N, C-alpha and C positions, 0 to 999 in steps of 0.2 A: 683640850684636844680639838684639833682642827678637823673640820668635816671632810669627808671623802670627795675627791674630784674624779668622776668616772669618765671613761672613754665611750660609754654606751650613749648612743644617739638615736634619734628617731625621725619619723616623718608622718604627718597627718595624711590620711587616706580618705576615700569615700566611705563614710560611716565606719571608720576604723583607724588603726595606728600601726605603723611598722617600727620595730626596734632592732638595732644592730648592736650585738655584743661582740666581744673579742673572738669568740668561737662560734656562737649561734646567733642567727637572726630569726625574728618572728613577726608575723602580722596577725592581728586580731580584727575581725570585722563583725559588726552586728548584722545578722541575717534578717531577712524579711519576716521570719517567724519570731523574732525577738531574742533568739539564742546567739551565743558568741562562738564564732568559728576561729580557731587559732591554728596557724600553719607555721612550721619551723623548718629551717635549712641551715647548712654550714655557711658562715659568713664569708670564708675564703675557700677557694677551690683547692688550695694547697696549705699544708700546715706551716710552710716556710714562705714568707712574703718575698717576692722578687725585689732585687736591689733598688729598682726605680720607685717602688712604693715605700721605701724607707729612707731615701736620700733627701735631705732638706732641699726645699725649693723645687724639686722635681716631683716629690710624692703628692703635693697638693693637686697637681694637674691630673695625674692618673687616678688618685682617690676620688676627685670630683667627678670625673667621667664615670667611674665605677658606681659611685653613689647615685648619679643621675640615671644610669641605666637600670639599677635595681629599683630605685624609687618610681620610675615610670612604669616598670613592669608590675610593681605592687599596686600602683594606682589603678591600672587597667584591670588587674585581677580583683581588686576590692570593689570596683564598680559592678563587675559581674556577680560577685558573691552577694553584694547588697541588693541585687535585683534590678539594677539600672538597665541591664541588658534585656530585661523583659518588657521594656517600654517599646512603644510603637516605633519601628525603624523609619529613618528618613528615606526620601526618594533616592538619594545618593547611595545609601547603604543597601537598599533593595537592588539598585542597578548593579552595584559591585558584586553583590551576592549572586545575582543571576549569571554574571559573566566570569567570576573568579572562584565561586564556590567557597571551599574551606579557607582559601588564602585571603578572602575579603577582609577579615579582621586585621590581619597583618598589614594589608595595604592601607586600611583606614588609620592604623596606628602610625605607619610611616608618614602618611599625609599630615597627621596631627603634629608629629615631630618637626617636619619641614616647615609647616605653617608657624609653629611656635618659635623656631629658630629665626625664621624670616621676620616675624613680628618683633622679636628682640633686637635684631640688627637694625630694623627700621626705626624703632623707638629710641635706642640707646647709642647708635652710631650715625646712621644716615641723617636723621632729623637734627640732632644737636650739632653735628659738624656742618650740615648744610645751612642751618639758621645762623650759626656763629660766623660762618664764612662771609655772610652778607655784611657783617659789621667790620670787616677788615679795613675798609677805607677810613673809618672814624675811630677805631680802637687801636692805640699803639701797643706794640709788644705782644709776642706770642704767648707769654705767660698769662697775661690778662685775658687774652682770647680763650686760652685753655681753661681758666677759672670760670669764665662765662659759660663755656661749653659744659663744664662740670655742673654748674648750677642748673642749667637746662635739663641735664640728665636726672639730677636729683628731684627736680620739680615733676618731671614726667613720671619718675618711679613712685613718688609719694602720691601723686594724683591717681596713678594706676591702682595702687593698693587701696586708697580711700574709696574709689569707685567700686573696686572688687568687693570690698567689705560690705557694701550695700546690697549685694546679691545674697539671697537666702542660702544657696548652696555653699557659697564662699564663707558666709558667717559660720556655718556648721563646721566647715573645714578648719577655720581659724580657732573654733572652740576645741576641736580635737587637738590642734596644735598646742593650745594652752594646757590641755590635759596631759599631753606628752611631757611638757616642761615641768609641770607640777609633780608628776610621778617620778621623774628623774631627780628632782630636787628633794623629794621625800626619801628616796633611796640614798642619796648622798648624805642626808642628815642622819642616816642610820636608823630611821624609824620603820616600823612594820608597814608594808604596803597594804593599807586598807583605805577605803573610800574616805572615811573620817579623817585619817591622817593626811592623805594627799590633798584634800580639799583646802587645808589651811596654808599651803605653800604658795608662793607667788608664781604667776604664769610666765614670768620673764626669766631668761637664762642666757648667760654670756656666750655659750658655745652653740648658739642657734644659727641656722642657715641664713636668717635675716641679717645677723651681724656680719656674716661672711660677705654677703652681697653688698652691704654698706661699705665694708672695707675695700672691696673690689672697686666700687665707684670712687672712693677717695683716692686710692692708689693710682687708678687710671688717670685721674686729673693730674697727679704729679708726673707720671710717666709721659702722658701726652703733651705736657708742656715743653718737652724736648723734641717734639716732632714738628717738622716744618708745615707752615700754612700755605706754601706756594701753590699747591694743588690740593683742593679738597678731596678729590678722588684718591690721590696718592696717600693723603693723610688717613683716610678711612682704611685703606689696605694695610698701612703700617700699624694702625691701631689694632687691627685684627691679628697681625703677626706678633705684636707685643702682648696680646692678651694672656698667653701662657705665663709670661713673666709676672704680670699683675696678679694672676691667680696664685702662682707660687708664693709670692710675698704675702698675700692676704691669708693664705692657709697657715703660714708660719706665725703670723701675728695672732690668729685665732688660737693656735696651739699655745702660744705664749700667754695669752689672756686667760686661757682655761687652766693653765698650770699654776700661775702665781696670782696673788692678790696684793696689789700695791697701787700707788697713785698712777703709775704709767699704764698698768693693765686696766685699771678702772676707766682711764681716759680712752683707751682703745675700745673698750666695750660700750662706752656711753652712747654713741650714736645708734648702734644696733639695738640696745636695750630700749632706747626711746622709740624707735620705729616698731618695736614689737608690740606697742600699744595698738598698732593697726593690724599686725599679722597674727596676733593671738587674741583670744577672748576667753572668758570664764566658761569652763565646761560644766555640763550637768553631771549628776552622779553616774548615769549610764555611760557617759563618755569616759569618766575616770575608771570605771570597771573595765572598759576596753583597753585603756592604757596599762592598767595593772596586769591584765591578761597577756598583753604583748611583752611586758617588762620581765615578768617572772621567769620565762624560759631562757632568757638571754643572760641572766646573771650567772657568772661562772662560779664553780665550787671554790676555787682559790680566790679569796677576798682581794688579793693584790693583782690578779690577772687583768682587771679592767681599769687599773689606775691610769689617770690621764697622763 
């Protein structure tokens, strides 16, 4: 009997985990007094998904945007629940609170999103394209330049993750990430969700967001090999415009790798599984408790409703 492949996925939070099921989503957070707070809500606003969230190659773009929005909202809420909001505010936060009042938090979140997007554009588009453009006089062929550009992206990404994993807060986040994976693997194996059962499963999972990002990097190398190098600025713009295409393809490959187990899907999953050695860590028993608390409310009554 083959083990179940579920569509339930999750995200590590500040001292917590969020899980998204086919009908219900939940987030569980360890409060400052040691108790677990669990909050649930409907995964979708409507019982019927709009056509663009079901159409292959289009659904990946819209589902990613939706997941990012939900994930960021849960991340901010988990920080508040875990007591991080009780820390001494910075001078900028005090200044904004004095002038904006209740809207200061929203402004801070908007600033954080803008800075995050800006950093991503700088690290993965501006710097790789700019550096590689300097090699144009000595490197023949656009395909070779695109490969070099892709290698630079990959090196930046791996170095960023390696440096992040050295921070105490990020190590805890990665441990919760591992707890999320182990809990989902335990559920897929058909075993009861207990700390003892979950602990024995691996922290790596083929349908992880890390694997998705790796696929985006690989596919972007292939797509960008067809974009002209005549103008570095124009190349950056065209790469931004083709990003939805890259995301759409990567999403379908993740769906394929999650649904089937064969040499091709193992090859698709291999780079992401390898990189999960950086983005996941072994959780402690308390983290596994959090993962189980977030997982149980999202499991549907119909055993087939969450099939991948």
